[in-house]
TINU-833795 format. One record per residue (C-alpha): residue number from 1; residue in one letter; x, y, z. Coordinates in steps of 0.2 Angstrom, whole numbers, plus 5000, padded with zeros to 4 digits. Example, Ala and Ser with C-alpha at 12.3 -4.5 7.8 and 13.67 -1.06 7.14 Angstrom:
<pts>
+-----+---+------+------+------+
:   k : r :    x :    y :    z :
+-----+---+------+------+------+
:   1 : A : 5062 : 4978 : 5039 :
:   2 : S : 5068 : 4995 : 5036 :
+-----+---+------+------+------+
</pts>
This chain:
<pts>
+-----+---+------+------+------+
:   k : r :    x :    y :    z :
+-----+---+------+------+------+
:   1 : X : 5000 : 5000 : 5000 :
:   2 : X : 5015 : 5011 : 5004 :
:   3 : X : 5019 : 5011 : 4985 :
:   4 : X : 5003 : 5015 : 4979 :
:   5 : X : 5001 : 5030 : 4991 :
:   6 : X : 5018 : 5036 : 4988 :
:   7 : X : 5021 : 5035 : 4970 :
:   8 : X : 5005 : 5031 : 4960 :
:   9 : X : 4992 : 5042 : 4966 :
:  10 : X : 5002 : 5058 : 4967 :
:  11 : X : 5006 : 5054 : 4949 :
:  12 : X : 4988 : 5051 : 4943 :
:  13 : X : 4985 : 5068 : 4954 :
:  14 : X : 4997 : 5077 : 4943 :
:  15 : X : 4994 : 5070 : 4927 :
:  16 : X : 4975 : 5067 : 4925 :
:  17 : X : 4975 : 5068 : 4907 :
:  18 : X : 4988 : 5056 : 4904 :
:  19 : X : 4983 : 5043 : 4916 :
:  20 : X : 4965 : 5044 : 4908 :
:  21 : X : 4973 : 5042 : 4892 :
:  22 : X : 4983 : 5026 : 4898 :
:  23 : X : 4967 : 5019 : 4906 :
:  24 : X : 4956 : 5021 : 4889 :
:  25 : X : 4970 : 5014 : 4880 :
:  26 : X : 4972 : 4999 : 4890 :
:  27 : X : 4951 : 4995 : 4890 :
:  28 : X : 4954 : 4997 : 4871 :
:  29 : X : 4966 : 4983 : 4868 :
:  30 : X : 4957 : 4972 : 4880 :
:  31 : X : 4941 : 4976 : 4871 :
:  32 : X : 4948 : 4973 : 4853 :
:  33 : X : 4957 : 4957 : 4859 :
:  34 : X : 4941 : 4950 : 4866 :
:  35 : X : 4931 : 4955 : 4851 :
:  36 : X : 4945 : 4947 : 4839 :
:  37 : X : 4944 : 4931 : 4849 :
:  38 : X : 4925 : 4930 : 4848 :
:  39 : X : 4923 : 4936 : 4830 :
:  40 : X : 4918 : 4923 : 4816 :
:  41 : X : 4930 : 4930 : 4805 :
:  42 : X : 4948 : 4923 : 4807 :
:  43 : X : 4964 : 4931 : 4802 :
:  44 : X : 4977 : 4919 : 4792 :
:  45 : X : 4994 : 4920 : 4785 :
:  46 : X : 5001 : 4919 : 4768 :
:  47 : X : 5005 : 4901 : 4770 :
:  48 : X : 4988 : 4897 : 4776 :
:  49 : X : 4979 : 4906 : 4763 :
:  50 : X : 4990 : 4896 : 4750 :
:  51 : X : 4985 : 4879 : 4758 :
:  52 : X : 4966 : 4885 : 4757 :
:  53 : X : 4967 : 4890 : 4739 :
:  54 : X : 4976 : 4874 : 4734 :
:  55 : X : 4969 : 4861 : 4744 :
:  56 : X : 4952 : 4868 : 4749 :
:  57 : X : 4946 : 4878 : 4734 :
:  58 : X : 4946 : 4894 : 4743 :
:  59 : X : 4938 : 4909 : 4735 :
:  60 : X : 4949 : 4925 : 4735 :
:  61 : X : 4939 : 4942 : 4736 :
:  62 : X : 4950 : 4956 : 4733 :
:  63 : X : 4941 : 4972 : 4741 :
:  64 : X : 4954 : 4985 : 4734 :
:  65 : X : 4950 : 4998 : 4721 :
:  66 : X : 4949 : 4992 : 4703 :
:  67 : X : 4966 : 5002 : 4699 :
:  68 : X : 4974 : 4993 : 4713 :
:  69 : X : 4966 : 4977 : 4708 :
:  70 : X : 4975 : 4979 : 4690 :
:  71 : X : 4992 : 4984 : 4697 :
:  72 : X : 4993 : 4966 : 4705 :
:  73 : X : 4981 : 4952 : 4713 :
:  74 : X : 4981 : 4934 : 4717 :
:  75 : X : 4977 : 4922 : 4703 :
:  76 : X : 4958 : 4919 : 4701 :
:  77 : X : 4953 : 4933 : 4713 :
:  78 : X : 4937 : 4943 : 4712 :
:  79 : X : 4937 : 4961 : 4714 :
:  80 : X : 4922 : 4967 : 4724 :
:  81 : X : 4921 : 4983 : 4732 :
:  82 : X : 4917 : 4986 : 4750 :
:  83 : X : 4902 : 4997 : 4745 :
:  84 : X : 4895 : 4981 : 4734 :
:  85 : X : 4896 : 4970 : 4749 :
:  86 : X : 4889 : 4982 : 4762 :
:  87 : X : 4874 : 4985 : 4751 :
:  88 : X : 4872 : 4967 : 4747 :
:  89 : X : 4874 : 4971 : 4728 :
:  90 : X : 4888 : 4959 : 4725 :
:  91 : X : 4877 : 4945 : 4717 :
:  92 : X : 4892 : 4937 : 4709 :
:  93 : X : 4898 : 4930 : 4725 :
:  94 : X : 4881 : 4924 : 4731 :
:  95 : X : 4886 : 4906 : 4725 :
:  96 : X : 4902 : 4905 : 4737 :
:  97 : X : 4891 : 4907 : 4754 :
:  98 : X : 4897 : 4889 : 4759 :
:  99 : X : 4915 : 4890 : 4752 :
: 100 : X : 4930 : 4896 : 4761 :
: 101 : X : 4930 : 4914 : 4758 :
: 102 : X : 4948 : 4924 : 4759 :
: 103 : X : 4946 : 4943 : 4760 :
: 104 : X : 4960 : 4953 : 4755 :
: 105 : X : 4963 : 4972 : 4757 :
: 106 : X : 4979 : 4984 : 4754 :
: 107 : X : 4987 : 4979 : 4771 :
: 108 : X : 4975 : 4969 : 4782 :
: 109 : X : 4966 : 4983 : 4791 :
: 110 : X : 4949 : 4985 : 4783 :
: 111 : X : 4945 : 4967 : 4778 :
: 112 : X : 4939 : 4961 : 4795 :
: 113 : X : 4926 : 4973 : 4795 :
: 114 : X : 4919 : 4968 : 4777 :
: 115 : X : 4921 : 4949 : 4784 :
: 116 : X : 4909 : 4953 : 4798 :
: 117 : X : 4897 : 4960 : 4785 :
: 118 : X : 4899 : 4943 : 4775 :
: 119 : X : 4896 : 4933 : 4789 :
: 120 : X : 4879 : 4943 : 4793 :
: 121 : X : 4875 : 4940 : 4775 :
: 122 : X : 4876 : 4920 : 4777 :
: 123 : X : 4894 : 4917 : 4772 :
: 124 : X : 4899 : 4902 : 4782 :
: 125 : X : 4919 : 4902 : 4782 :
: 126 : X : 4926 : 4920 : 4780 :
: 127 : X : 4945 : 4923 : 4783 :
: 128 : X : 4956 : 4938 : 4781 :
: 129 : X : 4973 : 4938 : 4774 :
: 130 : X : 4985 : 4946 : 4787 :
: 131 : X : 4995 : 4961 : 4781 :
: 132 : X : 4984 : 4960 : 4765 :
: 133 : X : 4992 : 4962 : 4748 :
: 134 : X : 5006 : 4971 : 4754 :
: 135 : X : 5011 : 4956 : 4765 :
: 136 : X : 5009 : 4944 : 4750 :
: 137 : X : 5019 : 4955 : 4739 :
: 138 : X : 5032 : 4957 : 4753 :
: 139 : X : 5035 : 4939 : 4753 :
: 140 : X : 5037 : 4939 : 4733 :
: 141 : X : 5022 : 4927 : 4731 :
: 142 : X : 5015 : 4928 : 4713 :
: 143 : X : 5002 : 4942 : 4707 :
: 144 : X : 4994 : 4944 : 4691 :
: 145 : X : 4995 : 4961 : 4683 :
: 146 : X : 4983 : 4968 : 4670 :
+-----+---+------+------+------+
</pts>
């Protein structure tokens, strides 16, 4: 109790905003960790994606812009914009609801949210590629360029 009284409480009192910022950050980390563990959308690495593509006929959905897609994409991937998925207007992927679907974005940051939308639309096996196309390209894995 002496340490708390002598060190921590005066620090918190003198640096209230900084202390509140650390508390908010700590809570955010806990919430995001729990949300990630409970999510039906799982993050996979490049090796897992390659295995799913080659052995389980996974469907690749690239949610980047058409220009980014043309600059380089994974073989046989489908370019569907996030707005089309959000509006449920991406009819070309409806037939993949029971397939393994791997979402790919630029760097792995936005595909999880789109994956959650697909799960709500009835897709059963949704995954996102960790680090997105940047991670794929960073490991010199093959890309198709148009």
